[in-house]
N, C-alpha and C positions, 0 to 999 in steps of 0.2 A: 492651544496646541500642546502636545506632550513635551516633557523634558526627555531628551534622548540620551541614554547612557550607553556608550559603546565600549565593551570590554574585550581585551585580547592581550596576551603576553607579547605579541609581535607589534612593536610600536609603529613600524612603517605601515602595516596593513590597516590598523585601526585609525591612524592619522589620515591616511588617504580616504578611507570611507567617511570619517567624520567631516572632513572638509567638503566632500561631495554632498553629503546630506545637508550640511549647513548652507551651502550655496543654493541647493534646490528649495530649501525651506525659507531662505532669507533671514536666518537667525545667527547669532554669534556662536563661535566654536571655542571651546576651552580644553586644554590638555593637562594631563597629570604632570608633564614635564614643566609646564608653566607654573603650576602651583608648587612643585617641589622646590623650584628656585626661590619662590617667595617664602616658603616654609623655612628654608635654610637661612634666609636673611632675617627671619623672625627668631632665630636661635634654636631651631629644631635640627638636631644632627642627623638628617635623613641618610646621608652617606654612611655614617658610622652604624646606624641601625641596619642598613642593608648588608653591610659587610658582616656584622655580628650574626645576623640571621642566616645569610647564605653560606657562611663558613660552618654553620652547624653548631655554634657555641650555645651553651645552655642559656635560655632566656632568664634574665634576672629582674629584680624588682625595679631598678631604675630604667632598664630597657623597656619594661612594660609601661612605665609612666611616660616615657618618650613616645611610645606607640599610641597611648591614649591621647596625648596632645596632638600628635601628627594627624590622627583620624579626625579629631575635633577641628583642627585647622582646615583640613581638606573639605570636610562636610560643610563647615561654615562658609567657606569660599564658594563652593558649588551652589549651595542653597541661596546665598546672598545674590550671586549672579543671576540665578533663575528668578528670584523675586524682583530684581530690577528690570530684567528684559522680558519676563513672562514666558519666554521659551528659550531653550538652550540645547546645544549639542556638546556633551562632555565625553572625552575618551580617556581611559586609563587601564591599568592592569586588571583590576577587579572592581571597577567603579559601580557595577550594577548592584553592589551591596551597600552603597553609600546612603541612599535615601529611603530607608525602610518606612513603611506606613504611608507613603505619599502615592496616591493612586494614579495621578497623571504623569507617570514615569514609564517610558518604554525602555526595557532592558534588553540590549542586543549583545549577543556573543558572536565573536568573529573567529573563524578557523582560517588561518592564512594559507595562501598558495605555497605548499611545501617546497616545490621545486624553485619557485621564484625566491623564496626566503633563503634557500640553500645557496643559490647562485649569488645573491647579494652578499652573504657572509664570505663566500670564497673570494669575491672581488674586493670587498672592504678590508679583509684581514689577510689577504694573499695566502689562502690555505688551499690545499688540495681537497678533493671531495670527501675522503674518509675523515680527515681532521675537522672539516667543517661540520660533518654530521655528528661527530663526537662533541664538538663545541656546542652545537644546538641542543644535543641531548643533556649535556651538563647545565646549560643555561635554563632549559625547561625545568630541570630538577631544582635548581636554585629558586626559580620563580614559584614553583609549587610550594617550597618551604616558606617563601615570603607570604604566599596566599594563606597558608595554614596559620602562620603566626599573626598576621594582621587581622584576619577575619574569623579565626576559629571555625573554619568551614572547609568542606571538601570541594575542590574545584570540579570534581566529576559528579557531584550530586545533581540529579535531574531536577528540573523545575525552577532553576535559578533565572532563566532567561525567558522573555516573552517571544524572542525570535533569535534563532541561531543561523548564521550564514557561513557557508563554506566557499571561500573565494577561490578554491581550486576548481569550482564549477561555475562561478559567477564572476562577471567583470565588476570592478568597483562601481561603475555607473548603474548597472542593473541592480546590484545590491543596494545602492543608495535609493533607487526608485522604490524598491520593496520596503525599505525603512520608512521613506516618506509617506507611502501609502498607509502603512500601519499607524504612523504618528498622527495622521489626520482622522483616524477612526474615532467615533464617539466614545468608545470604551476608554480612550486615553485622554479625553477632554478634561480640563481642570474643572473642579467643582468648588463651592465654598468650603466644604469639609476638607478637600485635599489641599486647598490653599492654606487653611488653618494648620493642617498637619505640617506643611512645608515651613510655615512661619515658626511653629513651635520647635521643629527640628533645628532651624537656624538659630533660634534663641538659645536652646540648650547647648548646641555645639559652640556658639560664640562665647557663651558664659564659661564653658569648660576650657576654651582656648585662653580666655583672659585670666582665669584662675591658674592655668599652667604657666603663664608668662610672669606672674608676680612671685617674687622670691618668698614671700611669707606663706603662700598657699601652694606653691609648685610641687612640694613633696607630700602633700596630703592626699589621702585616698577618699575622694569625693564622688558622690553620685549626684549628677545634675539632670533634672528633668524639667520639661516645660509643658504646660497644658493651658490653652486659652490665655497665653501671655503671662501665666503665673509660673514663675521659676522657683523650683524647690532644690535646695542644695543640702544633701545629707552628708555628715562627716562622722568618722568613727570616734568612740569615746576616748581613745588614747590620744586623739588629735584635737581635743577640745579647745586648745589655744588658738586655733585658726578661725574660730567662730567670729571673733570680732573683726577679722580682716576680710571676710567674705563680702559683707555689704560695702566696704570701702572699694574693693576691687571691681565690683559689679555696679558701682554707683553711676557710671557713665554709659551703661549699656542701654541703647534706645529700644523701645518697644516692650519693656518690662512693665506689666501692669502691677504686679505684686511680687516681692521677693521674700521667700520663706527659707530660713536656715534652721535645720533641725538635726539633732544628734541621734544616731542609731543607739537606742537605749540598752541594747543587749547584744550579746555575741553567741554564736554557736561554735563550740570548741570541737575540732576534729583531731582525734588522737590516733596515730598510726606509726608503724615502723617504716612504711613505704606508702607514698601517695601517687595516685594515677589520675591525670586530668581527664582521661576518657572513660573513667569507670562509672558504674551506676551510683556508687556512693557519692562521687563528686557531683553528678547531675542531681541527685536527691538533696544533698546538703545545700547546693547553690539555689535550687528551686525553693527550698524551705526558707533560706535566709532572705531571699528577695521578697517572698510573701510576708515575712515577719518584719521586714525592714531592719534586719540584723546584719552584723558583720560576721565573717568567718575567720576564726583564728586557728592556726595550725600548731600542733605540738607533736614533735617527732620524738618517739621513744627509741633508744638505742637497742638494736637486736642483740641476741646472745652472742658474746664474743666480738661484737662490733666495736671498733676503736672510736673514741669520742672525737668530734670535730673541734671541741673547745674544752677548756678546763675551768671549773669554777674557781673564782678568786679565793673563796672561803668555803669551808665545809658546809656552812648553812646556806650557801647559794645553790639552790636546787635546780635552777634553770639558767641557761646561758645561751647567747645567740651563736649560731653556727658561723664559723669563719668563712665558709664558702659563699655566703651571701655578701660578696664584696661590694664596695661602693660604686664600682664602675658599671654595675648592671650588665656585665658582659661586653661593654663597649671598650675594647682593649686599649685604645689609644689614650684613655684617660689616666692610665698609670704607666710607670716605666715597665719595660719588658720583664724585669726581674720580679715585679710584683704581680704579674699576671698569673692566673691559675687556669688550668685546663684539665679536662678529664676528671673533675671532681664529682664523685657520686654522692649526691645529696638525697638519694631515695625519692626523687621526684618532687621535693618540696619547692624548689625554685620555679619549676614549670607550673605547678598548681598555684603558687603565689602570683605568677604572672597572669594566669587566667582570672584569678579573683580580682586582681587590680583592674583588669579590663572591664570587669562587671561592676566595679566600684564597691565591692563588699569585702575587701581585704582588711582584716583587723590585726595582722601581725603574724609572725612565725617564730617559733622557739624550738630549741632542742633540749630535752630533759637530761639531767645528769644521770638518772637511773630510771628503770622501767618498773619500779616497785609501786604497789597500790598506795602505800603511804605517801610516797613522793607526789604521785599524781593527785591524790585526794587533797593534799596540802596546797597544791597549786590551784585546784578548782575552788577550794574553800577560801583561799587567800584573795583570789580575784573577785569573787562574789558577784559577778555580773553575767553569768552564763545561763541562758534560758534552756540550753540543751547541750549535753556532752555526748558525742558520738565516738564510740570505740571502733576503729576500723581495722586495718590489716596489722595485727600484732601476733606475736609468738609464731612467726613464720617458720622457724626452724623445727617446730614441733610437728608430730603426726596430726592428721586431720581431727581425730577424736579428741586428743589432748588439747589441740588448738581451740576447738569450740568450747570445751569445758573451761579452760583457763581464761578465755576471753570473757565468758559469762561471769566467772568468779571475780575478775578484775572490775567489770562493770558494776557488779553488786557491791563490792567493797568501796569503790569510789562514790557510788550513790549514797551509801550509808555514812561514810566519813566526810564526804565533800559537800553534803547537803545541797545537791543539784540533781535534776533529772538526767539519768544516764541510760543510754541504750546502745546496743551494738549495731553495726552497719546492716546486719541481716534484718533487724527489727525496724529499720528506718522506713522501708517501703510499707510494711503492714500497719504501722502506727500513724504515719503522717502523710503518706503519698498514695496516689491512686494508680493502679496498674492492672494487668490482665487478671491476676488473682482476685483483686478487689472487685473487678467487673463481674466475674463469675459469682462471687458471694452476693453482690448486689442483686443480680438476677434471681438467685435462689431465695433471698430474703423477701424481695418484692413479690415473687410468685407465691410464696407461702402466705404472706400477709393478705394479698388479694384473694387467694383461695379461701382463707378463713372468713374474710368479710363477705365474700360472695355467698358462702354457705350460710352465714348468719342471717343475711337479708333474705335469702331464698327460703329458708326454713324458720322464719321469724316466729310464727305462731306456735309450732311444736316446741321451740326452745322456750318461749315465754310460759307455756303450759308446764314444761318440765321444771322451770326455775320458780314459778310463782302461781301455778294453776291449782285446780281442785285436788289433784293427786300429789301436791308438793310434800305433804306430811309423810307419805309412804316412801318418797324418794329424797327426803331432805338431806340425808348424809351424802348421798351420791351427788345431789345438786350442789351442795357446799363444796365437795371435793372437785367438781367440775369447774366451779368458779375459781377455787384456789389454784388449780393447775392452768386453766386457760388464760386468765388475766395476765400473769407474769409471762406466759409464752407469747401472747400477742404483743405485749409491751417489748419483749426482747427482740422479736422479729421486726416490729415496726421501728424500734429505736435504732437497730443496726442498719436497716434500710435507709432511714433518713440520715443517719450519720455518714454512711458511705456516699449518699447523694451530695451531702454538703462537702465531703472531702473531694468528690469528683469536680464540683464547681469551685473548689478552693475557698470555701467559707470556713473561717476559723471558729 
């Protein structure tokens, strides 16, 4: 039978439905609130994370690591319970996103009875109707921020649920009957492949949780995956010291057939004055880094007239860490009130860092002391481990034409002096990624190649006579010229077509 995940921001509505479904199916029920209490006992500051996110404070590195451990803990607990009981009903705020890749999961979204919810708030908090409506509106906005932060997803995106129920038109009993009917469909029946996927998901989440609990590995940016009981842990080059601790931490984890610890041998450096987590550049760089098994390092250049967030201790110190990446990670209670910072504009670097940590590919962030080509080239040359340098949003204060020209000049200068491949963000798509433009070019190259081969096979005899037949001596110069022109042309068209096909299927 299916694992049923019931999601709603209204706790009372999802709890009532989950209990009814579990009673009808005769299986155990588990709630987010149960696991949050256990997570807090395990040392995950869930309350602080919620306050930091819902207050709108900028997500920081440490907050992102707490998030990663929280999701690992919850995923491991749900998957473990499902493995033990074979069937389970779990309800939470956005739990439908917890078990990706497991086919025997029924994802249910619940829209609560608005009037009933409003009445309950008025009674519980002793509010009049207008204040209760404002309270619910504010609460929904806070939960929307939580959803975005925790899952990097839009709660309104279609296709997230297998079934959506509006309790304004259905009683909980009727809704539970609908869920039970779907849960028993053969489409959601467990298969050997889906059970293996659940087991691998549990192994990777449990390993990530154990690594987050240990003091030696808690602060490391690790990527943990599991496939057929083979657990692979990848760490960033700057955190090589944790390699010896990973086998020790995971030594007692049951079900591990093989443990592999590997280092991401290279980094992609993203240089910009401002970073955006929702930009095409971010999507392209993260996709590329994950394909290469690389980390992503951020280098922020100061804009023209922009004050520095930190000062070098010596003139030769070309790079320093920004002050605004404070050690609390935005969890304000960790420092006295006087030490707390708010409203600091770090040009999106903290938010992008948080997203990279969530993906396990964060390789560090720095702020350059100056935006000169020499300074940037010295940094690239000195590190010596970049497989690619991407020049993003720079020279923002310049006019469009000057901005394009200076960006290209900076990329060329850094490539020449830094001895590393350097491209601009505009070139990222065309050189390494596959998009609509590449699709149209692929169609053109394939059509031209097929047309040439079709003509060659259709008119094979006349072509052979022209190139090597009885009349070849009369046309030998023209025949030679035809060969000289056609062979490179066919090679160009065929080579570009196969190259784009390989890029489409992400073959390096």
